[in-house]
N, C-alpha and C positions, 0 to 999 in steps of 0.2 A: 504493500500500500504506500509506504513512504517513498519508494523508488518512483512510483507513478506520479506522486505529488511533485517530486523533484524535477522530473522530466517536463511536467506541465508548467512548472514555475520558470523553467529556463527556456521554454519554447520561443519567446520573443527574441532572446539573445541568439539562439541557434538560427532563427529565421533571418536575423539582421546580419549574420556573418558574411553571407555572399555579397550583400550590399557594401559592407565595409571593405572586403577584399576588392570588389569591383571599383569602389571609390579610389582605393590606393593605386590600382592599376591605371585608372583614368588620369590621376595626378601624375604618375610616372610617365605615361604616354604624352600628356600635354607638355610636361617639362622637356621630354625628349624632342617633341616637335618644335617647341619654342627655341631650344638650343640649335636645332637643325636649321630653322628658318632665320633666326636673328643673331645667333652668336657668330663670331668670326670663323671663317672657313679658309685656313691658310692654303696657299698654293704649295705643292710639294717641292722640297729641295731649296726653297728660298728662305733665308733667315728672317726671323721675326721675334717679337717679345712674347715669350711663353706665357707670362702672367696676363698680358693684354688679351691673348687668345681665349682666356677663361672668363673674360668679362663681357657682359652685354654691350657695354660702351667702348670696348676695345682699347685703343691707344688714346682716345680722346681726353680722358682725365689727365694723363701724363703730359700730353701736348698742351692742354690748356694751362696746366700748372707751370710748365716751362715758359709759356708765353707771358704769363703774369710776372715771372721773375726776370726774363731776358728781353721781353717785348719784341721778340722775333721768333720765327719757327723754321724758316727754310734752311738756314745753315745748321742749327742744332739737329734738325732732322737728317740733313745730308751727312753730317759727321757721324751719325750712327754707323755708317759703313765701316768706319775705322774700328769700332767696337766689334762688329760682326766679322771683320776681315773679308768683306764681300762688297763688290761694287754695286750690288743690288740687294735691297731688302724690302719687306712689305710691312705696311702699317694698316691698322683697322680704324677708319675714321668715323664710321657710323654703322649701325646694325642693318641698314637697308641696302647696302651696296657691298660688292666684293672687296678683296684686298686692294690697297692703293700702293703701287710699286714706286719706290724711290731709287733713281739711278744716280750714282755718284762716280762718274768717269767721264771727264771732258771729251775724250776722243769718241766714246760711244754716243754721248749726247749729241755731238756734232754729226755723227753718222746718222743717227735717228732722224735729226731735223733735215739734213741735206739729201739723204739717199733712200730713205725708207717711208716716203710719203704714201705709198700704196698700202703699207702695213699699219701706219700710225698717222692719225689725223689730229687736228686740234680738238681738244676736249670742249664740247659745246653743251655739256649738261648744265642744268639750271644754275646760274651764278650771277655775278655782278653785271657783266656785259649783257646777258640775256634779260636782265631786269631793266637796265637803263636804256640800252640801244639795241634791241633785239634784231633790228633789220640791218645792222652794220655788218661788214665783212668779218670783224673779229668775233662776232657772236654766232657765225654760221659754219657749218661743215663745208669741206671743199667739194663743191658740186659744180656742174656746168654753169648754173645760175650764179654761183659765187664768182666764178672766173669772169663772167660777163660784167658783173658789178665791179670787180677789181680793175678790169681793163678800162672802164669808164674813167677811173681816177688815176691811171698810171702816169699820165702826162703832168700831173701835179708834182711828181718827183723827178721829172726830166731835168737834167743838168741845166739846160738853157732856161727853163722856167724858174728854177731855183735861183740862178744867177741874175736873171733879168728882173724878176718880180719880187722874189722872197727875200733875198739877201739884204736889201736896203732896209727892210722892215725889222729884221733881226738886229742889224747894226744900230738902228735908231733906238731900239729897246735897250741894247747893251750900253750905248752911249748915255742914255738917261740914267742907267744904273750907276755909272761912274760919277755922274753929277750928284746923285743922291748920296753916294758915299763921301764925296767931298764935303757935303753939308754935315753928314754924320760925324766925320772926323773933326770938323771944326768945333763941334759941340760935345764930343765925347771926352775931351781933355786926356787923351791917351788911354782911356779905359776900353776894354773889349766890349763889343756889342753884338747882339744876335742878328744874323742876316738871313735866317731861313725864310722869313716872310718877304724880304727884299727879292730873293731869287724867285720865289713863287709869283710875286707881282710882275717881275721883269719877264719871266717865262710866259705868263699869261698875256702880258702886253704884246709880246712877239708873236705867239701862235694865234692870238685873236686877230691881229692885223693880217697875218699870213692867210688865215682861213676866210675872214669876212671882209677884209679891206678897210676896216675902220679902227680907230684907236680907242682903247679904254683909258689910257693915261693913268694907270694905277701907280706907277713909279713916280711920275711927276706930281701926283696928288700927295704922295708921302713926302716929297721934297718940300712942297708948299706948306704942308702941315707942320713940319719941323721948323721951317723958317718963320712961320707966323704964330705957331702955338695954337692954332685953331683947326678944328676938324674940317676936312674938305670932303664934301659929299660928291660922290661920283657913281654912276651906274656900274662902273667897273667893280666896286666893292660887292654889289649884289651878285654879279656874275662870278666873282672870285669865290664867294661863299657857296654858290651853286656848284661850281666845278669841284670844290673841295669836298662836297657831299659824297663823292665816290669813295673817299677814304673811310668815311664813317660806315658806308655800306660794307666795305671789306671787313671791318671788325664785327659786324653783325653775323657774317657767315662763319667766322672762326668760332668753333665750339658749338655749332648747331648740329643737333642730332638729325634733323629733318630739314635740309636746306630749302626744299620746295615749299614747305609750309612757312618757313621764315620769309621767303620771297613773297608769298601770297599775303602774309600779314603786313609786311613792310609796305607794299604798294597801296595798302589801304590806310596807312598812317597819315596824320595831318602834316607831318614833316615832309613826307614824300610828295604829298599833294602841293605843298608850297614850292618844293624844288621843281616839280613838273610845270607849275604855273609860270614861274619866272623864266625857266628854260624855253617853254613853248612861246610865250609872249615875245621874247627877244628874237628867237629864230624866225617866227612868222614875220615880224617887222622887217628884218634884214632881207629875207627872201622876197617879200613883196616889193621892197624898194629896188632890189637888184633886177627883179623880173620886169618892172616898169621901165627901168633904165635901158635894159637890153631890148625891150620891145621897140623903143624909139630908135635904137641903133640899127636893128634888123629891118626896120621899115625903110631905112635908107639904103645905101650901097655898101658892099663889102660884107665880110663875115664878122667884123667887130673884134678881131683878135687884139687889136691895139688897146682895147678897153679892159682887157683882163688885168685886174689889179690884185687878185687873190685866187685861192683854190676854188672858192665858190663861183667866182665869175667864169673861170675856165670851164667848169663842168656845166653850169647853168646855161651859159651861152651856147655851148655845143648841143645841149638837149633841145633848146629852143630852135636853133638853126636846123637840126635834124627834123623836127616837127614841121617847120616851115617848108622845107624842101619836099617833104612827103605829103604836103597838102593837108596836114592834120592841124587841129586846134592846138595852140600853144598850151602845154600842160600847166596846171596850177602847182608851183613848186611847194607850196605849204602842204599839199596833199601827198607829196612824194615821200613816203616813209623811209625809203632807202637813202634818198638824198639827205634828208634831215639827220638820220642817224649817222651817216658817214661824216657829215660835217661836224657833228658832236664828237665822233671818234677822233677827228683831227685835233680837237681841243683837248680832250681827256688825255690821249696818248702823248701829244706833243708838249703838254704843260708839265705834268708831274715828272716825266722822265728827265727833261732838261733841268728842271729845278733841283731834283734830287741829285743828279750827277754833279751839278755845280756846288751843291752843299758839301759833297764828299771831296771835291777838288780843293776848295779853300782849306778844309781841314788838313788835307794831305800836304798842301803847300806850307801851312803854318808849322807842321811837324817835320818837314823835310827842307830845311833852309838851303842846303847845298843844291838840291834838285831845283828849287825855286830860282836860285841865282842863275843856274845853267839855262833854265828856260827863258828868263828875262834877257840874259846876254844873247841867246840865240835869236830872240825876237828883235832885239835892237840891232843885231847884225843884219837881219833880213830886212828890217824897216828902219833905216837910219834917219836921223833928224829929230827935232824936238816935238813934233806933233804925232798924233796917232795915225796909223796907215788908213787910207780910204778902203772902202769895202772891196773894190776890185783888186787892188794890190794884195789885200789880205787873202783873197780867195785863190789868186793865181800863183803866189809865191810859195814854193815848197820849203817848209821848215821841218826837217826831220825830227828835231828834238820836241817840237810841238806835237807832231803825230805820235811820237812815242809816249809823251806825257798823257795824251788823251787815252791811248790804249791802256796804259797802266792805271789811270783813274777808273776806267770802266772795269778793269780786272779787280782792283782793290775795293771799289765802291759796291760792286755787286748789286746794282740798282734793281734789276729784275732777278729775283732769287731762284726762279724755276720756270721751266717750260712745261705746259700741261698738254698731254697727249692721251689718246685712247686707241686701243688696238682695234683695227677694223676687221681683222681676221685672226684665226689661230696662228700664232707665230712663235718666235723664240727670242729670248734676250739672255746673253751669256750662257747659252746652252740649256736654259730652263724653258719649259713649255708655258706659253702665255695664251690663255683663251681670249677669244674675241670679246670686246667690251671692257677689258681690264683698263683701268685708269692708271696713267703713269705721270709722275712728277720727275722731270729731268733737271737735276741741280746744275745751274749755269756756272757755278764758281770754279775758278782755277786758283784756289787759295791754299790748298794743301795737296799732298800726294795721295791719290786714292789707292785702295788696296790693289796689289798687282793682279793682273789677269793673264792666264795662259793664252797665247795668240789663237790657239785652236778654238777657244770658247767665244771669241769675238765673231761678229756677223761676217758673212761673206763679203758684203759691201765695204765694211770697215777694213778687212784684210786687203782687199783689192786696192782701195784708195791708198793705204799705207805703202803697199808694194810699188804702186805707180809713182808715188812721191819720194820713194826712197827714204821713208820716214822711220827713224829709230824710236825707241821708247822715249817719249818727251820728258818723262820724269828724271831721266839720267843726264839730260843736257845741262851744261853749266848755268844757263840763264833760267833754269827751272828750279833753282835752289833758293832757300830763304824766301818762300812765297808769301810770308807774312810781312815782308818789307816792301816799301814803295821804291822801286828801282826802274825808272824809265829806260835805262841803258839795256835792260834785258830784251828790248824790242829792236836791237840793232844786230846786224851780222856783217861779216867781212865779204865784200864782193870779190870778183876775180882779180882785181888790182890791189887787194888788201885794204880797201877803203871801207869805213863803217857806213852802212846804209840802213835805212829803216826797213823793217820786215814785219808786215802785219800778220804773218803766219808764224812768227817766232815761237808762239805758244798757242795752245787751243784757246779760242776766244768765242764764247757763246752768248755774249751780252745781247746781241740782236737776234738770236736764234739763227735760222738759215732755211734755205730751200723755199718751197712754195709758200709756206706759212711763216717765213721769216718776217722780221719787222719791216712793214711797208715804208715807214718814215725814216729809215736809217740814214739816207743821204741828208734829209732835213735835220735830223738830230745831230749828225756830225758837223754840219754847217753851223748850227747854233752853238755847239761847244767850241768850235774853232774861233768864231767871232767873239763870243763872250770871254773866253779865256785870254785871248790876245789883248783885248781892251783893258781888262781889269789888271792883268799882270804888268802891262806896260804903264799903268796908271798908279799902282799901289804896291807896297811891300807888305807881305803878310807876316807879322811878327808872332813869336810864340805867345800862346795864351796860357793862363794859369790852369793847373791840372783839374781844378774843380769845375772848369768850364770846357774841358777838353775830352769828354767821354767819347769813345769810339763805338759805344753801344748803338745798335740800330733800333729804330722804332718802326717795325714792319707793319705796314697796312696793306695796301695794294702793292706798293713798292717798298724799298728799304732805305728810307732817309735816316740820317744820323739823329740820335736823340738830342744832341747839342750841336749848334753851329754858330760859334762865336768867333769873331775875328778882331784882331788889333792891327790897325792900319797906320801906315804913314806914306806920304807921297813917294813915288819911285823916282 
């Protein structure tokens, strides 16, 4: 009797047991599926952080913590290769995508950009450019339509257009900067002062005039403000704030688990709406004014080429002329999304790159007095006399030490920390199988020796290029030692007569990328650096600044500007 009572009393527990076991199995199954779907899945054979692979958030917490401490992430991420002893490693950026490959090998980075465009294209997944200017070439994959759009703009980088139209505007902005610094020097009483904003204003003055043919006068407004002690209102300040918004966007993406959601939310914010309102209002005004001007020109005789005063004029005039010859209505340029976004790309890409490069340049000059003296002596030898050279002399005279200084500044500054690519097909990197769709960050730096790589592990195109050039291991060359030092002389070689000549290929240099998706504005950028450097070095001496104002730490946003950019000047 008692046993029967016992069985009846425990009947609910016995009946619940299958549910309990089933519940446990469901939890285990869900956990298994969650890990399979969202936890990092490393590619075989490629080094990675084992602890990060066991976290839902992968490497993101470590990268975010490192950024908070160092305010940069490209170089720290790239230098992980030294810890792994491998030129390639993988990181896990968020749970919704596969591994993110990091390549730290200048030779292979160059090969990937120059010769493997059928295997790797620019990464156009949702990001900054896709948010701000989605119809520009930088935001698109390499398609036939992309090539047509790029071709429309190619003459804006033609040497004749740059020399005839662009150079004088850059020269004017650089000359305004020297005048601003004369005023700053007179009031600084020998104390160092911050010039990061000065370069930002001068670069925007230059590229705005190059793109749209009108002046913002940002630098001159600063000069008047210092001289009068009163704030000078100019529309240029609104546009400068708008252009700088892109760097704020760069910070919103870093540390985001779901970039697409971040993008969606950001475009609905009041700050983004203010940015878009200012940008659209100014672009519409400029395009309508130019369209009306060219309509009057085209109603007359000729094709109006003599009226091209900027990049916009060149492209807009040709579009209108083509429509006129085809018997079609002249298109409304404010409705042309590709035209609008490409014009803005000119501004974004041409402003920050020049400003950031110049910030690193003056820091390097202040900290390398011997190199600064050699550069100034070379410029004075090339351009004798008491006055600054005119723009045509400056562009036509070959100054090897100036060329070497620019290359060494680009190498040491590392303005663009990485090239972003995506695998278009199943392929290989250093002998490792890489599936289609894998995202790649190729570190542009030539600042340290990467881990050695057996030649047979390199790509066939890399080996063929090296054999054709008779190229030995670049890390063993005398000019590739002490890469943490600023040495312009490393860009010289001896020619057949034993004379030192400038050699742009003395070291791997990936500052502008290369190949089909290389920097479209390289010629313009190099012209800007050449003009600005010549004028400021011939006008001023950059004296050493105190250590507390001389940090070489970067503050990486979209690019890698220095955290501090102070100068102490005296007339040269």
